[in-house]
A tleap script that builds the chain and sets N, CA, C and O, in Angstrom:
source leaprc.protein.ff14SB
mol = sequence {
  NMET PRO ASP PRO PHE LYS PHE GLU LEU VAL
  SER PRO GLU ARG LEU LEU VAL SER GLY GLU
  VAL GLU GLN VAL LEU VAL PRO GLY ALA GLU
  GLY ASP MET THR VAL LEU ALA HIE HIE ALA
  PRO VAL LEU THR THR LEU LYS PRO GLY VAL
  LEU ASP ILE GLY TYR PRO GLY GLY GLU HIE
  GLN ARG PHE PHE LEU ARG GLY GLY PHE ALA
  GLU VAL ASN PRO ALA GLY LEU ILE VAL LEU
  ALA GLU THR ALA ILE ASP LEU VAL GLU LEU
  ASP ALA GLY GLN LEU ALA GLN ALA ILE LYS
  ASP ALA GLN GLU ASP VAL ALA ASP ALA SER
  GLU ASP ALA ALA ARG ASP ARG ALA GLN THR
  ARG LEU ASP HIE LEU ARG GLN VAL GLN SER
  ALA LEU ASN CLEU
}
set mol.1.N position { -27.634 3.392 -22.278 }
set mol.1.CA position { -26.482 3.297 -21.924 }
set mol.1.C position { -26.081 4.013 -20.879 }
set mol.1.O position { -26.106 5.243 -20.926 }
set mol.2.N position { -25.494 3.083 -19.382 }
set mol.2.CA position { -25.112 4.050 -18.411 }
set mol.2.C position { -24.262 5.256 -18.722 }
set mol.2.O position { -23.500 5.052 -19.668 }
set mol.3.N position { -24.181 6.496 -18.168 }
set mol.3.CA position { -23.070 7.638 -18.077 }
set mol.3.C position { -21.602 6.770 -17.720 }
set mol.3.O position { -21.611 5.778 -16.991 }
set mol.4.N position { -20.362 7.316 -18.356 }
set mol.4.CA position { -19.313 6.745 -17.783 }
set mol.4.C position { -18.776 7.624 -16.788 }
set mol.4.O position { -19.129 8.803 -16.771 }
set mol.5.N position { -17.915 7.144 -15.912 }
set mol.5.CA position { -17.232 7.868 -14.885 }
set mol.5.C position { -15.931 7.091 -14.478 }
set mol.5.O position { -15.644 5.926 -14.753 }
set mol.6.N position { -15.256 7.956 -13.800 }
set mol.6.CA position { -13.685 7.816 -13.360 }
set mol.6.C position { -13.657 6.797 -12.524 }
set mol.6.O position { -14.471 6.727 -11.603 }
set mol.7.N position { -12.661 5.812 -12.743 }
set mol.7.CA position { -12.647 4.524 -11.903 }
set mol.7.C position { -10.932 4.466 -11.575 }
set mol.7.O position { -10.286 4.949 -12.505 }
set mol.8.N position { -10.313 4.094 -10.728 }
set mol.8.CA position { -9.118 3.449 -10.303 }
set mol.8.C position { -8.997 2.470 -9.609 }
set mol.8.O position { -9.751 2.417 -8.637 }
set mol.9.N position { -8.107 1.426 -9.804 }
set mol.9.CA position { -7.912 0.195 -9.322 }
set mol.9.C position { -6.666 0.284 -8.763 }
set mol.9.O position { -5.783 0.291 -9.622 }
set mol.10.N position { -6.193 0.370 -7.406 }
set mol.10.CA position { -4.670 0.605 -7.227 }
set mol.10.C position { -4.481 -0.221 -5.824 }
set mol.10.O position { -5.033 -0.090 -4.732 }
set mol.11.N position { -3.315 -1.272 -6.373 }
set mol.11.CA position { -2.838 -2.151 -5.382 }
set mol.11.C position { -1.551 -1.530 -4.641 }
set mol.11.O position { -1.258 -0.344 -4.793 }
set mol.12.N position { -0.903 -2.282 -3.943 }
set mol.12.CA position { 0.315 -1.531 -3.247 }
set mol.12.C position { 1.675 -1.551 -3.871 }
set mol.12.O position { 2.682 -1.060 -3.360 }
set mol.13.N position { 1.597 -2.277 -5.231 }
set mol.13.CA position { 2.743 -2.673 -6.069 }
set mol.13.C position { 2.392 -1.272 -7.427 }
set mol.13.O position { 3.330 -0.583 -7.829 }
set mol.14.N position { 1.108 -1.088 -7.903 }
set mol.14.CA position { 0.988 -0.184 -9.080 }
set mol.14.C position { -0.395 0.104 -9.236 }
set mol.14.O position { -1.332 -0.341 -8.573 }
set mol.15.N position { -0.409 0.726 -9.980 }
set mol.15.CA position { -1.889 1.121 -10.558 }
set mol.15.C position { -2.480 0.399 -11.366 }
set mol.15.O position { -2.077 0.485 -12.526 }
set mol.16.N position { -3.440 -0.407 -11.131 }
set mol.16.CA position { -3.709 -1.313 -12.093 }
set mol.16.C position { -4.887 -1.367 -13.170 }
set mol.16.O position { -4.950 -2.205 -14.069 }
set mol.17.N position { -5.912 -0.230 -12.916 }
set mol.17.CA position { -6.687 0.471 -13.982 }
set mol.17.C position { -6.901 1.657 -13.605 }
set mol.17.O position { -7.049 1.930 -12.414 }
set mol.18.N position { -6.966 2.772 -14.802 }
set mol.18.CA position { -7.306 4.079 -14.358 }
set mol.18.C position { -8.167 4.472 -15.633 }
set mol.18.O position { -7.367 4.496 -16.568 }
set mol.19.N position { -9.234 4.741 -16.019 }
set mol.19.CA position { -10.037 5.465 -16.977 }
set mol.19.C position { -11.437 5.407 -16.582 }
set mol.19.O position { -11.843 5.467 -15.421 }
set mol.20.N position { -12.264 5.265 -17.808 }
set mol.20.CA position { -13.655 5.719 -17.653 }
set mol.20.C position { -14.109 4.252 -17.906 }
set mol.20.O position { -13.532 3.487 -18.679 }
set mol.21.N position { -15.310 3.920 -17.100 }
set mol.21.CA position { -16.105 2.804 -16.840 }
set mol.21.C position { -17.590 3.335 -16.975 }
set mol.21.O position { -18.074 4.464 -16.906 }
set mol.22.N position { -18.187 1.921 -17.222 }
set mol.22.CA position { -19.523 2.118 -17.159 }
set mol.22.C position { -20.229 1.690 -15.818 }
set mol.22.O position { -21.184 2.344 -15.397 }
set mol.23.N position { -19.824 0.758 -15.257 }
set mol.23.CA position { -20.083 0.446 -13.713 }
set mol.23.C position { -19.416 -0.576 -13.464 }
set mol.23.O position { -18.981 -1.303 -14.358 }
set mol.24.N position { -19.170 -0.858 -11.775 }
set mol.24.CA position { -17.985 -1.902 -11.622 }
set mol.24.C position { -18.955 -2.498 -9.858 }
set mol.24.O position { -19.628 -1.953 -8.983 }
set mol.25.N position { -18.474 -3.795 -10.151 }
set mol.25.CA position { -19.481 -4.815 -9.015 }
set mol.25.C position { -18.262 -4.728 -7.906 }
set mol.25.O position { -17.143 -5.201 -8.102 }
set mol.26.N position { -18.695 -4.004 -6.639 }
set mol.26.CA position { -17.568 -4.134 -5.819 }
set mol.26.C position { -18.039 -5.259 -4.612 }
set mol.26.O position { -19.174 -5.327 -4.141 }
set mol.27.N position { -16.918 -6.089 -4.247 }
set mol.27.CA position { -17.117 -6.712 -3.102 }
set mol.27.C position { -16.843 -6.297 -1.939 }
set mol.27.O position { -15.789 -6.531 -1.348 }
set mol.28.N position { -18.142 -5.389 -1.356 }
set mol.28.CA position { -17.790 -4.846 -0.265 }
set mol.28.C position { -18.282 -5.634 1.230 }
set mol.28.O position { -19.231 -6.416 1.278 }
set mol.29.N position { -17.607 -5.333 2.168 }
set mol.29.CA position { -17.562 -6.169 3.480 }
set mol.29.C position { -19.153 -6.312 3.897 }
set mol.29.O position { -19.572 -7.251 4.575 }
set mol.30.N position { -19.881 -5.365 3.449 }
set mol.30.CA position { -21.067 -5.409 4.068 }
set mol.30.C position { -22.013 -6.094 2.920 }
set mol.30.O position { -23.111 -6.536 3.256 }
set mol.31.N position { -21.573 -6.177 1.564 }
set mol.31.CA position { -22.623 -6.839 0.812 }
set mol.31.C position { -21.845 -6.441 -0.842 }
set mol.31.O position { -21.100 -5.478 -1.027 }
set mol.32.N position { -22.126 -7.137 -1.567 }
set mol.32.CA position { -21.608 -6.528 -3.016 }
set mol.32.C position { -22.553 -5.298 -3.104 }
set mol.32.O position { -23.614 -5.131 -2.504 }
set mol.33.N position { -21.887 -4.420 -4.047 }
set mol.33.CA position { -22.554 -3.296 -4.523 }
set mol.33.C position { -21.978 -2.856 -5.925 }
set mol.33.O position { -20.792 -2.792 -6.250 }
set mol.34.N position { -23.272 -2.520 -6.797 }
set mol.34.CA position { -22.478 -1.867 -8.339 }
set mol.34.C position { -22.565 -0.500 -8.371 }
set mol.34.O position { -23.621 0.107 -8.195 }
set mol.35.N position { -21.420 0.052 -8.604 }
set mol.35.CA position { -21.432 1.334 -8.549 }
set mol.35.C position { -21.420 1.792 -10.208 }
set mol.35.O position { -20.660 1.336 -11.062 }
set mol.36.N position { -22.376 2.719 -10.386 }
set mol.36.CA position { -22.763 3.476 -11.913 }
set mol.36.C position { -22.268 5.017 -11.527 }
set mol.36.O position { -21.865 5.362 -10.416 }
set mol.37.N position { -22.381 5.787 -12.596 }
set mol.37.CA position { -22.215 7.170 -12.518 }
set mol.37.C position { -23.218 7.870 -11.503 }
set mol.37.O position { -24.371 7.453 -11.397 }
set mol.38.N position { -22.797 8.831 -10.837 }
set mol.38.CA position { -23.947 9.310 -9.785 }
set mol.38.C position { -24.351 8.967 -8.538 }
set mol.38.O position { -25.206 9.400 -7.766 }
set mol.39.N position { -23.287 7.810 -8.500 }
set mol.39.CA position { -23.639 6.847 -7.274 }
set mol.39.C position { -23.512 8.128 -6.048 }
set mol.39.O position { -22.964 9.213 -6.241 }
set mol.40.N position { -24.197 7.659 -4.704 }
set mol.40.CA position { -24.024 8.542 -3.625 }
set mol.40.C position { -22.576 8.383 -2.910 }
set mol.40.O position { -22.107 7.253 -2.776 }
set mol.41.N position { -22.101 9.155 -2.600 }
set mol.41.CA position { -20.903 9.213 -1.782 }
set mol.41.C position { -20.905 7.946 -0.429 }
set mol.41.O position { -21.629 8.000 0.565 }
set mol.42.N position { -19.796 6.754 -0.773 }
set mol.42.CA position { -19.994 5.784 0.370 }
set mol.42.C position { -18.212 5.590 0.166 }
set mol.42.O position { -17.530 5.701 -0.853 }
set mol.43.N position { -17.847 5.283 1.482 }
set mol.43.CA position { -16.615 4.609 1.886 }
set mol.43.C position { -16.924 3.094 2.611 }
set mol.43.O position { -17.757 2.945 3.505 }
set mol.44.N position { -16.164 2.105 2.098 }
set mol.44.CA position { -16.345 0.842 2.448 }
set mol.44.C position { -14.994 0.151 2.427 }
set mol.44.O position { -14.037 0.443 1.709 }
set mol.45.N position { -15.075 -0.827 3.347 }
set mol.45.CA position { -14.007 -1.868 3.228 }
set mol.45.C position { -14.317 -2.973 2.414 }
set mol.45.O position { -15.501 -3.261 2.237 }
set mol.46.N position { -13.291 -3.725 1.820 }
set mol.46.CA position { -13.661 -5.001 1.124 }
set mol.46.C position { -13.385 -5.994 1.714 }
set mol.46.O position { -12.475 -6.035 2.542 }
set mol.47.N position { -14.246 -7.162 1.344 }
set mol.47.CA position { -14.124 -8.713 1.496 }
set mol.47.C position { -13.036 -9.198 0.355 }
set mol.47.O position { -12.599 -8.437 -0.509 }
set mol.48.N position { -12.680 -10.537 0.486 }
set mol.48.CA position { -12.181 -11.106 -0.482 }
set mol.48.C position { -13.067 -11.417 -1.544 }
set mol.48.O position { -14.145 -11.871 -1.162 }
set mol.49.N position { -12.894 -11.285 -2.978 }
set mol.49.CA position { -14.033 -11.436 -3.799 }
set mol.49.C position { -13.579 -11.104 -5.468 }
set mol.49.O position { -12.511 -11.031 -6.075 }
set mol.50.N position { -14.789 -10.977 -5.756 }
set mol.50.CA position { -14.216 -10.469 -7.329 }
set mol.50.C position { -15.044 -9.212 -7.669 }
set mol.50.O position { -16.266 -9.103 -7.576 }
set mol.51.N position { -14.004 -8.122 -8.152 }
set mol.51.CA position { -14.311 -6.811 -8.551 }
set mol.51.C position { -14.541 -7.062 -10.330 }
set mol.51.O position { -13.786 -7.625 -11.123 }
set mol.52.N position { -15.577 -6.557 -10.512 }
set mol.52.CA position { -16.052 -6.607 -11.943 }
set mol.52.C position { -16.422 -5.358 -12.790 }
set mol.52.O position { -17.532 -4.830 -12.735 }
set mol.53.N position { -15.320 -4.894 -13.643 }
set mol.53.CA position { -15.384 -3.556 -14.143 }
set mol.53.C position { -16.005 -3.728 -15.489 }
set mol.53.O position { -15.406 -4.436 -16.299 }
set mol.54.N position { -17.242 -3.113 -15.859 }
set mol.54.CA position { -17.710 -2.649 -17.124 }
set mol.54.C position { -17.392 -1.874 -17.765 }
set mol.54.O position { -17.164 -0.774 -17.261 }
set mol.55.N position { -17.281 -2.002 -18.686 }
set mol.55.CA position { -16.643 -0.782 -19.756 }
set mol.55.C position { -17.498 -0.110 -20.643 }
set mol.55.O position { -18.567 -0.711 -20.749 }
set mol.56.N position { -17.426 0.964 -21.356 }
set mol.56.CA position { -18.270 1.183 -22.443 }
set mol.56.C position { -17.768 0.419 -23.759 }
set mol.56.O position { -16.616 0.419 -24.193 }
set mol.57.N position { -18.942 -0.267 -24.325 }
set mol.57.CA position { -19.000 -1.141 -25.487 }
set mol.57.C position { -19.060 -2.544 -24.911 }
set mol.57.O position { -18.907 -3.524 -25.640 }
set mol.58.N position { -19.303 -2.657 -23.476 }
set mol.58.CA position { -19.667 -3.975 -23.369 }
set mol.58.C position { -18.469 -4.933 -22.606 }
set mol.58.O position { -18.691 -5.960 -21.965 }
set mol.59.N position { -17.316 -4.386 -22.824 }
set mol.59.CA position { -16.173 -5.345 -22.381 }
set mol.59.C position { -16.258 -5.282 -21.023 }
set mol.59.O position { -16.603 -4.240 -20.466 }
set mol.60.N position { -15.929 -6.474 -20.303 }
set mol.60.CA position { -15.530 -6.598 -18.948 }
set mol.60.C position { -14.367 -7.290 -18.375 }
set mol.60.O position { -14.060 -8.396 -18.822 }
set mol.61.N position { -13.585 -6.661 -17.280 }
set mol.61.CA position { -12.552 -7.271 -16.956 }
set mol.61.C position { -12.984 -7.326 -15.401 }
set mol.61.O position { -13.741 -6.565 -14.799 }
set mol.62.N position { -12.130 -8.690 -14.831 }
set mol.62.CA position { -12.449 -9.046 -13.444 }
set mol.62.C position { -10.751 -9.230 -12.814 }
set mol.62.O position { -9.714 -9.621 -13.350 }
set mol.63.N position { -11.053 -8.773 -11.528 }
set mol.63.CA position { -9.920 -8.893 -10.758 }
set mol.63.C position { -10.147 -9.697 -9.226 }
set mol.63.O position { -11.012 -9.310 -8.439 }
set mol.64.N position { -9.429 -10.622 -8.994 }
set mol.64.CA position { -9.921 -10.812 -7.479 }
set mol.64.C position { -9.123 -10.280 -6.374 }
set mol.64.O position { -7.894 -10.240 -6.323 }
set mol.65.N position { -9.986 -9.865 -5.468 }
set mol.65.CA position { -9.312 -8.667 -4.620 }
set mol.65.C position { -9.246 -9.317 -2.854 }
set mol.65.O position { -10.273 -9.738 -2.323 }
set mol.66.N position { -8.031 -9.303 -2.194 }
set mol.66.CA position { -8.071 -9.768 -1.157 }
set mol.66.C position { -8.278 -8.352 -0.142 }
set mol.66.O position { -7.255 -7.794 0.255 }
set mol.67.N position { -9.234 -7.967 0.139 }
set mol.67.CA position { -9.443 -6.857 1.043 }
set mol.67.C position { -8.978 -5.518 0.537 }
set mol.67.O position { -8.297 -5.414 -0.484 }
set mol.68.N position { -9.365 -4.483 1.281 }
set mol.68.CA position { -9.021 -2.994 0.769 }
set mol.68.C position { -10.036 -2.231 1.318 }
set mol.68.O position { -10.802 -2.668 2.177 }
set mol.69.N position { -10.091 -0.843 0.756 }
set mol.69.CA position { -11.019 -0.037 0.459 }
set mol.69.C position { -11.613 0.274 -0.585 }
set mol.69.O position { -11.030 -0.068 -1.614 }
set mol.70.N position { -12.956 1.018 -0.753 }
set mol.70.CA position { -13.394 1.462 -1.915 }
set mol.70.C position { -14.235 2.952 -1.420 }
set mol.70.O position { -15.141 3.033 -0.591 }
set mol.71.N position { -13.624 4.031 -2.199 }
set mol.71.CA position { -14.431 5.044 -2.010 }
set mol.71.C position { -15.157 5.629 -3.200 }
set mol.71.O position { -14.667 5.625 -4.330 }
set mol.72.N position { -16.403 6.158 -2.890 }
set mol.72.CA position { -17.133 6.603 -3.981 }
set mol.72.C position { -17.261 8.166 -3.674 }
set mol.72.O position { -17.549 8.576 -2.549 }
set mol.73.N position { -17.020 9.012 -4.777 }
set mol.73.CA position { -17.027 10.366 -4.251 }
set mol.73.C position { -17.332 11.082 -5.822 }
set mol.73.O position { -17.128 10.537 -6.906 }
set mol.74.N position { -17.837 12.362 -5.600 }
set mol.74.CA position { -18.316 12.886 -7.164 }
set mol.74.C position { -17.409 12.924 -8.074 }
set mol.74.O position { -17.872 13.399 -9.110 }
set mol.75.N position { -16.200 12.605 -8.166 }
set mol.75.CA position { -14.862 12.384 -8.975 }
set mol.75.C position { -15.105 11.276 -9.667 }
set mol.75.O position { -14.788 11.178 -10.852 }
set mol.76.N position { -15.807 10.142 -8.865 }
set mol.76.CA position { -15.868 8.632 -9.299 }
set mol.76.C position { -15.461 7.726 -8.126 }
set mol.76.O position { -15.756 7.937 -6.949 }
set mol.77.N position { -14.692 6.611 -8.632 }
set mol.77.CA position { -14.704 5.617 -7.367 }
set mol.77.C position { -13.222 5.106 -7.240 }
set mol.77.O position { -12.430 4.976 -8.173 }
set mol.78.N position { -13.097 4.959 -6.503 }
set mol.78.CA position { -11.492 4.467 -6.132 }
set mol.78.C position { -11.285 3.059 -5.449 }
set mol.78.O position { -12.030 2.836 -4.495 }
set mol.79.N position { -10.567 2.278 -5.725 }
set mol.79.CA position { -10.350 1.049 -4.924 }
set mol.79.C position { -9.309 0.892 -4.567 }
set mol.79.O position { -8.468 0.649 -5.432 }
set mol.80.N position { -8.883 0.957 -3.148 }
set mol.80.CA position { -7.173 0.467 -2.852 }
set mol.80.C position { -7.464 -0.779 -2.333 }
set mol.80.O position { -8.317 -0.914 -1.456 }
set mol.81.N position { -6.674 -1.942 -2.910 }
set mol.81.CA position { -6.956 -3.067 -2.676 }
set mol.81.C position { -5.364 -3.585 -1.919 }
set mol.81.O position { -4.257 -3.231 -2.325 }
set mol.82.N position { -5.630 -4.474 -0.771 }
set mol.82.CA position { -4.781 -5.316 -0.640 }
set mol.82.C position { -3.776 -6.089 -1.406 }
set mol.82.O position { -2.556 -6.068 -1.250 }
set mol.83.N position { -4.557 -6.861 -2.366 }
set mol.83.CA position { -4.445 -7.707 -3.314 }
set mol.83.C position { -5.137 -7.992 -4.328 }
set mol.83.O position { -6.177 -8.648 -4.276 }
set mol.84.N position { -4.583 -7.483 -5.453 }
set mol.84.CA position { -5.693 -7.360 -6.450 }
set mol.84.C position { -4.915 -8.182 -7.944 }
set mol.84.O position { -3.864 -7.751 -8.418 }
set mol.85.N position { -5.661 -9.408 -8.528 }
set mol.85.CA position { -4.916 -10.244 -9.597 }
set mol.85.C position { -6.073 -10.398 -10.681 }
set mol.85.O position { -7.203 -10.853 -10.503 }
set mol.86.N position { -5.625 -10.009 -11.597 }
set mol.86.CA position { -6.472 -10.053 -12.794 }
set mol.86.C position { -6.761 -11.631 -13.105 }
set mol.86.O position { -5.880 -12.490 -13.143 }
set mol.87.N position { -8.240 -11.871 -13.333 }
set mol.87.CA position { -8.677 -13.132 -13.346 }
set mol.87.C position { -7.953 -14.098 -13.907 }
set mol.87.O position { -7.765 -15.204 -13.399 }
set mol.88.N position { -7.393 -13.605 -15.287 }
set mol.88.CA position { -6.891 -13.608 -16.772 }
set mol.88.C position { -5.548 -14.322 -15.954 }
set mol.88.O position { -5.319 -15.489 -16.274 }
set mol.89.N position { -4.787 -13.794 -15.082 }
set mol.89.CA position { -3.630 -14.209 -14.485 }
set mol.89.C position { -3.771 -15.267 -13.226 }
set mol.89.O position { -2.853 -16.062 -13.021 }
set mol.90.N position { -5.059 -15.255 -12.311 }
set mol.90.CA position { -5.218 -16.075 -11.288 }
set mol.90.C position { -5.039 -17.551 -11.677 }
set mol.90.O position { -5.315 -17.923 -12.818 }
set mol.91.N position { -4.686 -18.198 -10.958 }
set mol.91.CA position { -4.771 -19.942 -11.114 }
set mol.91.C position { -4.978 -20.410 -9.803 }
set mol.91.O position { -4.956 -19.681 -8.811 }
set mol.92.N position { -5.168 -21.562 -9.795 }
set mol.92.CA position { -5.983 -22.434 -8.432 }
set mol.92.C position { -5.083 -22.118 -7.578 }
set mol.92.O position { -5.429 -21.498 -6.572 }
set mol.93.N position { -3.583 -22.505 -7.800 }
set mol.93.CA position { -2.682 -22.288 -6.813 }
set mol.93.C position { -2.299 -21.094 -6.020 }
set mol.93.O position { -1.752 -20.981 -4.923 }
set mol.94.N position { -2.705 -20.307 -6.814 }
set mol.94.CA position { -2.545 -18.909 -5.740 }
set mol.94.C position { -3.752 -18.797 -4.880 }
set mol.94.O position { -3.574 -18.300 -3.768 }
set mol.95.N position { -4.960 -19.178 -5.211 }
set mol.95.CA position { -6.090 -19.163 -4.254 }
set mol.95.C position { -6.103 -20.159 -3.314 }
set mol.95.O position { -6.584 -19.875 -2.217 }
set mol.96.N position { -5.593 -21.489 -3.539 }
set mol.96.CA position { -5.443 -22.288 -2.753 }
set mol.96.C position { -4.580 -21.998 -1.567 }
set mol.96.O position { -4.907 -22.281 -0.414 }
set mol.97.N position { -3.341 -21.357 -1.947 }
set mol.97.CA position { -2.436 -20.993 -1.028 }
set mol.97.C position { -3.073 -19.846 -0.028 }
set mol.97.O position { -2.741 -19.875 1.157 }
set mol.98.N position { -4.025 -18.792 -0.523 }
set mol.98.CA position { -4.310 -17.590 0.214 }
set mol.98.C position { -5.336 -18.610 1.047 }
set mol.98.O position { -5.703 -18.032 2.070 }
set mol.99.N position { -5.890 -19.890 0.938 }
set mol.99.CA position { -6.820 -20.761 1.728 }
set mol.99.C position { -6.201 -21.227 2.677 }
set mol.99.O position { -6.702 -21.284 3.800 }
set mol.100.N position { -4.851 -21.695 2.373 }
set mol.100.CA position { -4.224 -22.379 3.445 }
set mol.100.C position { -3.665 -21.459 4.497 }
set mol.100.O position { -3.527 -21.887 5.643 }
set mol.101.N position { -3.349 -20.278 4.200 }
set mol.101.CA position { -2.764 -19.145 4.926 }
set mol.101.C position { -3.903 -18.712 5.824 }
set mol.101.O position { -3.665 -18.323 6.967 }
set mol.102.N position { -5.033 -18.762 5.381 }
set mol.102.CA position { -6.384 -18.302 6.128 }
set mol.102.C position { -6.385 -19.390 7.061 }
set mol.102.O position { -6.250 -19.134 8.257 }
set mol.103.N position { -6.511 -20.478 6.699 }
set mol.103.CA position { -6.789 -21.773 7.845 }
set mol.103.C position { -5.621 -21.760 8.774 }
set mol.103.O position { -5.983 -21.807 9.950 }
set mol.104.N position { -4.406 -21.713 8.613 }
set mol.104.CA position { -3.458 -21.177 9.550 }
set mol.104.C position { -3.639 -20.244 10.529 }
set mol.104.O position { -3.372 -20.418 11.718 }
set mol.105.N position { -4.176 -19.066 9.945 }
set mol.105.CA position { -4.612 -18.016 10.863 }
set mol.105.C position { -5.741 -18.351 11.607 }
set mol.105.O position { -5.788 -17.878 12.742 }
set mol.106.N position { -6.569 -18.985 11.272 }
set mol.106.CA position { -7.674 -19.378 12.213 }
set mol.106.C position { -7.038 -20.362 13.298 }
set mol.106.O position { -7.103 -20.053 14.488 }
set mol.107.N position { -6.426 -21.542 12.891 }
set mol.107.CA position { -5.677 -22.089 13.769 }
set mol.107.C position { -4.629 -21.314 14.916 }
set mol.107.O position { -4.741 -21.642 16.097 }
set mol.108.N position { -3.842 -20.512 14.608 }
set mol.108.CA position { -2.915 -19.593 15.116 }
set mol.108.C position { -3.694 -18.742 15.987 }
set mol.108.O position { -3.136 -18.199 16.941 }
set mol.109.N position { -5.037 -18.553 15.738 }
set mol.109.CA position { -5.635 -17.106 16.595 }
set mol.109.C position { -5.613 -17.756 18.063 }
set mol.109.O position { -5.866 -18.903 18.428 }
set mol.110.N position { -5.203 -16.558 18.805 }
set mol.110.CA position { -5.171 -16.969 20.219 }
set mol.110.C position { -6.776 -16.308 21.043 }
set mol.110.O position { -7.313 -16.659 22.094 }
set mol.111.N position { -7.141 -15.328 20.105 }
set mol.111.CA position { -8.196 -14.610 20.810 }
set mol.111.C position { -9.705 -14.923 19.933 }
set mol.111.O position { -9.782 -15.179 18.732 }
set mol.112.N position { -10.713 -14.833 20.799 }
set mol.112.CA position { -12.010 -15.388 19.919 }
set mol.112.C position { -12.300 -14.108 18.682 }
set mol.112.O position { -12.739 -14.420 17.575 }
set mol.113.N position { -12.034 -12.877 18.996 }
set mol.113.CA position { -12.519 -11.836 17.896 }
set mol.113.C position { -11.250 -12.025 16.830 }
set mol.113.O position { -11.495 -11.555 15.719 }
set mol.114.N position { -10.233 -12.496 16.948 }
set mol.114.CA position { -8.792 -12.624 15.941 }
set mol.114.C position { -9.415 -13.822 15.253 }
set mol.114.O position { -9.591 -13.729 14.038 }
set mol.115.N position { -9.737 -14.826 15.815 }
set mol.115.CA position { -10.087 -16.183 15.232 }
set mol.115.C position { -11.774 -16.156 14.210 }
set mol.115.O position { -12.073 -16.808 13.210 }
set mol.116.N position { -12.383 -15.377 14.799 }
set mol.116.CA position { -13.940 -15.004 14.001 }
set mol.116.C position { -13.507 -14.175 12.698 }
set mol.116.O position { -13.926 -14.451 11.574 }
set mol.117.N position { -12.547 -13.041 13.001 }
set mol.117.CA position { -12.111 -12.339 11.326 }
set mol.117.C position { -11.409 -13.456 10.516 }
set mol.117.O position { -11.710 -13.665 9.341 }
set mol.118.N position { -10.512 -14.132 11.141 }
set mol.118.CA position { -9.700 -15.041 10.379 }
set mol.118.C position { -10.925 -16.219 9.630 }
set mol.118.O position { -10.938 -16.673 8.486 }
set mol.119.N position { -11.635 -16.399 10.486 }
set mol.119.CA position { -12.623 -17.672 9.813 }
set mol.119.C position { -13.607 -17.134 9.052 }
set mol.119.O position { -14.360 -17.912 8.466 }
set mol.120.N position { -13.796 -15.666 8.909 }
set mol.120.CA position { -14.870 -14.852 8.354 }
set mol.120.C position { -13.774 -14.873 6.707 }
set mol.120.O position { -14.262 -15.352 5.683 }
set mol.121.N position { -12.592 -14.402 6.712 }
set mol.121.CA position { -11.687 -14.074 5.678 }
set mol.121.C position { -11.686 -15.627 4.952 }
set mol.121.O position { -11.719 -15.705 3.724 }
set mol.122.N position { -11.646 -16.811 5.777 }
set mol.122.CA position { -11.514 -18.112 5.250 }
set mol.122.C position { -12.599 -18.382 4.098 }
set mol.122.O position { -12.406 -18.638 2.909 }
set mol.123.N position { -14.253 -18.199 5.082 }
set mol.123.CA position { -15.112 -18.439 4.547 }
set mol.123.C position { -15.309 -17.643 2.985 }
set mol.123.O position { -15.738 -18.188 1.969 }
set mol.124.N position { -14.939 -16.447 3.099 }
set mol.124.CA position { -14.878 -15.419 1.934 }
set mol.124.C position { -14.214 -16.078 0.806 }
set mol.124.O position { -14.730 -16.201 -0.304 }
set mol.125.N position { -13.168 -16.454 1.100 }
set mol.125.CA position { -12.066 -16.926 -0.082 }
set mol.125.C position { -12.411 -18.604 -0.221 }
set mol.125.O position { -11.746 -19.272 -1.013 }
set mol.126.N position { -13.193 -19.061 0.371 }
set mol.126.CA position { -13.631 -20.394 -0.042 }
set mol.126.C position { -14.886 -20.157 -1.235 }
set mol.126.O position { -15.110 -20.749 -2.291 }
set mol.127.N position { -15.484 -19.172 -0.642 }
set mol.127.CA position { -16.725 -18.633 -1.487 }
set mol.127.C position { -16.182 -18.295 -3.025 }
set mol.127.O position { -16.670 -18.679 -4.088 }
set mol.128.N position { -15.034 -17.466 -2.806 }
set mol.128.CA position { -14.676 -17.131 -4.314 }
set mol.128.C position { -14.202 -18.554 -5.017 }
set mol.128.O position { -14.647 -18.887 -6.115 }
set mol.129.N position { -13.243 -19.372 -4.265 }
set mol.129.CA position { -12.775 -20.605 -5.011 }
set mol.129.C position { -14.402 -21.224 -5.748 }
set mol.129.O position { -14.659 -21.414 -6.937 }
set mol.130.N position { -14.993 -21.355 -4.937 }
set mol.130.CA position { -16.430 -21.989 -5.231 }
set mol.130.C position { -16.995 -21.220 -6.667 }
set mol.130.O position { -17.255 -21.818 -7.711 }
set mol.131.N position { -17.111 -19.792 -6.449 }
set mol.131.CA position { -17.551 -19.521 -7.497 }
set mol.131.C position { -16.865 -19.188 -8.640 }
set mol.131.O position { -17.492 -18.802 -9.627 }
set mol.132.N position { -15.756 -19.274 -8.648 }
set mol.132.CA position { -14.684 -19.516 -10.285 }
set mol.132.C position { -14.355 -20.684 -10.370 }
set mol.132.O position { -13.384 -20.954 -11.077 }
set mol.133.N position { -15.143 -21.854 -9.597 }
set mol.133.CA position { -14.694 -23.061 -9.926 }
set mol.133.C position { -13.294 -23.680 -10.096 }
set mol.133.O position { -13.174 -24.511 -10.996 }
set mol.134.N position { -12.216 -23.376 -9.338 }
set mol.134.CA position { -11.151 -23.678 -9.128 }
set mol.134.C position { -10.668 -24.496 -8.089 }
set mol.134.O position { -9.463 -24.732 -8.000 }
savepdb mol mol.pdb
quit
């Protein structure tokens, strides 16, 4: 069994998770990464996606994240999420609204760089919708 390590998931509203975990699958902007105890230090931005927390004993908890940052350091992992919704509470309407908002951002973008960022966010949200079958 993997060694446990300290993990915290924080949204602007509140601390969502704080405790010992065995692994966390993080939707990093440069690609998904699994963090285990003794992981090398890293700081990354997050893309919209699913954060999967593996607890000792085999239980898992999953959250839909919409951007933010993750920091792995010798003390553990901290995820600061723009938005974090427990998948138990996520409904298709919330995700559909996020996709609609992203579509409007693409349509409203006046510069190519802004349009590209909005399109990337929209693509990620559609991938999450497809993966969750919502």
